[in-house]
N, C-alpha and C positions, 0 to 999 in steps of 0.2 A: 697449570693455571689455564683456565678457559679464556680464549681470545674472542671467540664468536659463538653465538647460538643462533642457528638458522631456523626460522619458523616458516612452514609452508603458508603462503597467503595468496590471495588473488593476484594474478600477474607475476607469480614466481616467488622465490624465497626473498625475505626481507631481513636486513640486519636488525636484530632485536637488542643485542647487548654486547658490549666489549668490556671485559673485566681485566684490568691490569693496573699496576701502580701509577703509570703515567696518566691513564684515563681518570683515575680516582682523584688526581690532583687538579683536574680542570674545574672551572666554575660551572654553574648550572647552564648559563647561556652558551658557553663554549662547548659543553657536552651536547647540547641540542644542535648546535651548528655542525658538530661532528657526526651527524646523522643518527642520533638517538631519537626515535619517533614512536608514535603510537602504532601498535599492531593488534589485531584481533587474534586471540589465542584459541586454538582448538582444544577440545577436551583432553586429547592425548598429551598435549604439551603441558596443560595445567596439571595433569596427574603426574607427569614426569618431574616437573620442577617443584610443585608444591605439595605433592602427595604425602610426603613425610612431615610436612610442616603444618598440616591440618588447616590449610588456608584455601582449599579448593573452592569454597563457596564465597570467598571474599570479593573477588574481582573478576569481571568478565572482559573488560576492555581497559587497558592502561599501558603504561610503560613496563614491560616485563623487567627491563633493566632497573627500574626504580624499586620494584619488589626485591629483585635479586640483591641489589646493593644494600637496601634497607635491612634485609634479613641476614645476608651473608657477610657484607663488608661494612655495614652501617654508613652507607654513603648514598642517600637518596637523590634521585634526579628531580627536576621541577615537574610537579604533577599538573596535568591538564584535564584529566577525566577520572572520576571515581564511580565505581559501580559495585554493589554487593551489600555486605553487612553494614548497617548504619552505625553499629557500635564502634567500628574501627575508623570511621571517617574523622572524628575529632582528632585522633592520633595522627592521621595523615595530614590533616589541616595544619597541625602544629609544625609540620616539617616543610611546608611549601612557601611560607612567608605570608605577610599580611595583605598583599596587594593583588594576589592572583585570583581571577574569577574562575569558578569551577563548574563543570557539567556533572550532575549527579543523577544516578539512576538507582532506585531502591525497589525491592520486592516488598509489597505490603503484606505483612503477616501479623496476626493478632499478638503473637508472642514477642514481636519486635516493636510493639507500639511505643514503649517508653524510650527505646533507643532512637526511633524515628522522630519523636517529638523533641527529644533532647538535641538531636542533630539539626533539625530545622530551626528550632528556636535560637540556637547558638550561632548558626552559620548561614542563615537564609540570606542575609544582606550580601553575602559574597558569592552566591550561586548565580551563574549565568543561565543555567537551564536545570530543570528537575523533572524527572519522569518517575511517577509513583504508580505502580501497576499491581493489581491483585493477580497473583499467579493463578493459572488454570486449575480449577477444581477447589480453590480455596474461597471461603466466604468470609468477608469482613463486613460486619453489620454497620448500619448507618450511624449508630451511637459511637462506634469506634472511629469511623471516618471523621466524625464531627470534630474530634480533638485536633486532627491534623488540618482539616479544612479551615478551622478558625485561625490557625497560624498562617495559612497560605493566602488568606483574604487580603492582606496588605503587604505584598512583596516589596522588596527593596528595589532600588533603581538599577541594579545590575541584571535583574532577571529579564531574559528575552524570550525564553521558551518554557511553557508549563504544560505538562502532559499528565493527566490524572485519569485512571481507568478503573472502574469498579466492576467486579464480576458478579456481585449479588443482584438478585432480581429486584430488590427494593432499593431504589436510588437515594442516596443522601442529598442534602441540599447544600449548595456552595454559595454563600452570601458574599458577593464581592463588596469590598469597601470602596468608597469614593477615592479615585486616584488623582484627580486634578490633572496637571500637565506633567507630572514627574515620571509617569510610567514609561518604560521602554519595552514593554511586552509586545512581541511581534507574532508569536505563535501560541495559540491556546487550544488544547485538546481536552474536552470533558466528555468522557464516555461513561454512561450509566450514572451520571451526576447531574442534578437539577440546578438551574439558575433561576431564582425568583424575580430578578430585575435585570433585564438585558441592557437597560440604559446606562448601567455602570461598567459595561465593557470598555476597555481602554481604546481610545481613538487610534492608537498606534498599531492595532492588530492588522496583520497582513494575511494571516491564515487562521481559520476558526473551524473546529470540528465539534459537533454536538449531537448527542442522541444516544441510541443504544449500541453497544459494541457488537450485538448480534442482529439478526433480521427480525426479532420479535417486536421491535419498536415499542418498548414499554415506557419510553420517554415521550411526553406530549409537548407539542409546541404550537401555540396559537399563531394565527396569521399576523396579528398585530405585533407579536414578538419577532417574527421574521422581518417585518418592516422596521422594527426598532434596531435589529442587528445591522441592517443595511444602512440605516440612517446614522447610527452611532459610530460606525467603523468606516470612515470615508476612504481609508487606505486599503480596505479589504480586497484581496485578489483571489484567494482560495477559500471555498466554503464547502464543508462536508456535513450533510444532515441525514440522519436515519431516525425518523420521528413519526409519531402519530400526529396528523395535522387535521383537526376538525375545522373545516372552512367551507363556505358556500361560494358559488360562482359569482353572485352579486357582490360579495365582499371584495373579491379580487378585481372585478370590473370597475368598482368605484375607487380603487386605491390609486394613488399617484405613483407613477413609475419611479423606481429608485434611481438616484443619481450616481451611485457607485457602479462601475463596470467590472464584473468578475472576470477573471481569466480562466479559472478552473472550478467546476461545480460537480459534486457527487451528491445525488439526490435519491433517497429511498423513503417514500412517503406512503403511509397507510392512512386511508381516508374513506369515509362513507360515500363520497362522491368522486367522480372521475376528474380530478382537478390537476393532475400532474402536468399535463401539457400546458394548461393555462398558467400554472406557476412558472413553467419554463419560459413562456412568452412574457410573463410579467418581469422576469429577471433578464430579458433580452438575451436568451441563450444563443441566438444566431451569431452574436458577436464574440462568443467565448472561444478560447483556444481549445479547451477540453471539456466535454460534458459526459458524465457517467450517470445513467439514470436507470431505475428499475421499472419494469413494465408489469402490471398486474391485470390479468383478464381483460376487462373492458376499458381499463384506464390506459388508452393508447398513447404512446409517446413517440411513435415512429417519425413524427414531423421533424424531429431533430436532425434527420438525415436529408431533409428536403433540399437544402442548398449546398450540399457537400459533394464535390467532385471526387469520387473515390479514386484513390491511388493504390492503396493496400487494404484488403478486406479479409477478416478472419471470422468464420462461422463456427462456433465452438459449443460443446455441451453446456447447458445452462448451469449457472451457479445458484439459481433459484431452486425451489422445491418441486416445481412442475417438470416432469420428464418430457412433456410434449412441446416444449419451447427450447430456444437456444440463446446463446449470447452472441451478439454481433458487434465487432469492433471495426470501424472504418476510419481510415486516415487519408487526408488529401496530400497533395504534393508539397504544401506548405506546413505539414506536420500538425495541422488541426485534426482533432480526433473526436469521434462520437462512439460511445459505448452504450448499447442497450442490453440490459440483463433481462432475460425472460422474453425475448422478442419472438414474434410470429414470423417465420421465414417467408411465407407467401407475401407478407406486406412489403418486403423489400423489392418486389417486382414493380411496385408502383413508383419507384424513384429511378428512372433510367439514367439520371445524371450520375448516380453512384457507379454505374457500370461502363459508361462511355469512355472514361479515362483509366479504367482499372488496369493495373500492370501485374499485380500479384494477388492470388486468391488462395487462402488456406481454409480447408473445411475438414471437420472431424467426421469420419465415416459412421460414428455411433449415434448421430442425431436421429431421433425417432420421427420427428415431425418433418419429413423430407419435403423438398419441393415437388409438387405435383406437375409442374411445368418448368421448362428450362428458364434460366434468368434472361434478362434482356441481352441483346448483342453486346459483346465485349471486344471491340476491334483492336484494343491496345493490350489485351491480356497476353502475358508472356510466360507466366509460371503458375501452375496449379499444384498445390500441395495437399495431399490426403493424409490425415492423421488417424491413428487407430489406438484404441486402448489395449492394455496388456491382456490378451486372450490367447488360448491355445488351440481352439477348435477351428479347423479350416473352414467348416461350413459357416461358423459364426463370422469369420473373417470375410467370407464372401458376402454375407448379409450386410456388413458394414458399408459396402460400397453402394448399396441401394440408393442412398440420397443423391448420388451423382450419376446413376445409370441413365436418367433422362438426358444427361448432358453428353451423350455419345459424341466423340470428337469428330466423327464423320457425318453427324446428323445436322442437316441444314437448319433445324429449329434453333440451334444455338451457334451463332457465328463468332468464332474467335480465331481469325486467320493468322494471327501472329503468335499463337501459343506454340512454344518450342520445348517446354520442359514440364514433365509430370513427375512428382516425387511422392513416394510412399514412405511414411515415417511413423514413429511411435509417439503418442501424445504424452507418455510418462514412462518412467523406468521403475520397475518393481522387481519382486522376487521371480516373476515369470518373464523377465525381460528377454532372455535368450530364446525361450520357447516361443514367445510372441513374435520376436523378430523373424524367426524361421518360418512361422506360420504366415506372416504377412509377405515375406519374401517368396514363399511358394506360390501364394495367391497372385502376387504381382508378376512373377516370371511367366505364368500362364498367359499373361496379356502383353508380354514384351513384343512378340511379333506384331500385334495390333498397333501398339504405340510406336514401334520403330518405323512403321510405314507412314506415320503422320508427323512424328516429332523429331527434333534434333537430339533430345536427351530424355532418358527415363531413369531416375535414380531410385534404387531399391535398397532397403536396409541390408547391410552385409551380414 
């Protein structure tokens, strides 16, 4: 008889199940108190436990003990999360009792439409959260989505989180029903799905994400709709937008400032005019805890760094499509952060406040648009970390340090008197990890005598 099944998890092994006659006799609550809890299963464990039961695609996160008891000893635990095949959810619902609120995640496939509709229509009032996501590479047309969206337009009072993501280029329309004061919805994510009337958003929303799931911004948002969002959701703290925004400067200038103060903002705006910085000012980004914004050519957004006293800065390869820009992440000592995607590195020289309190600087050596001049003086800088991509050519490794060559540590042009550690590291791990580590190490060791004469520490990949 199996007493324990150990499952590798973050932070070490976790007890997943105890199967014995004494444990089976316990009540649901007593079993939970006895440390039966949710774990995330790896693919190897799912194959081992469920491979012969043809249930590998049913559940990604749940009580493995509940499955094992249900299938092997007919003694299910109390369920708290369901994910996978919608056809089996009604069966599982029947075993958990009538008062339990459930978190549900479903993969949206056309061949499972009837099961999804049946599941939602029969059990939606008991769902605490639902995630309905189109799998990568699968297309679900707007007409198919419409059957499901009609059911979701009037959720029950239990629903707190709703996440819908459409992968098709043509977005369906989600017509929200008037909710009055009964809605408890706090988090709403609509990616690749249109809302025709933002005034129907529930006032209870704390987090709202809207737009395109990719950078193509095929979802359009009018400026008046943005105003409606900020006016309709007074409790809103987190806002994520990836949209095409046709707006003129005068329209923003004439608008009344919003009364809601966001804590976190992610903004990717495609527009015919350079309005992103003006939008940031309109939403008083200087008071936000976290700002993540995309920079496009002449649509400068570097002013978000203006009043930030840098404590930790990372200069990384851009996640945008332009190779001649980079991503810059700056955090102050109070953990406020500013993230500019597609930034121009030279623009950062114009904000000396970023550098005056800087303690740690991370920079990827593969950035093509390097600094032509050293950064402002960094009297507090203690650690410099240089990242490299997996490469095997020693000459290529040497080229990656070009962006920091103007920052020679004995060059008076860049003063960082408290710098004591330089670290060479890999930016990612791949099939060439070992070869790359050796290449970077050989390159770094050639410079060890130089660093040793100036620094307390120089760390090199082993």
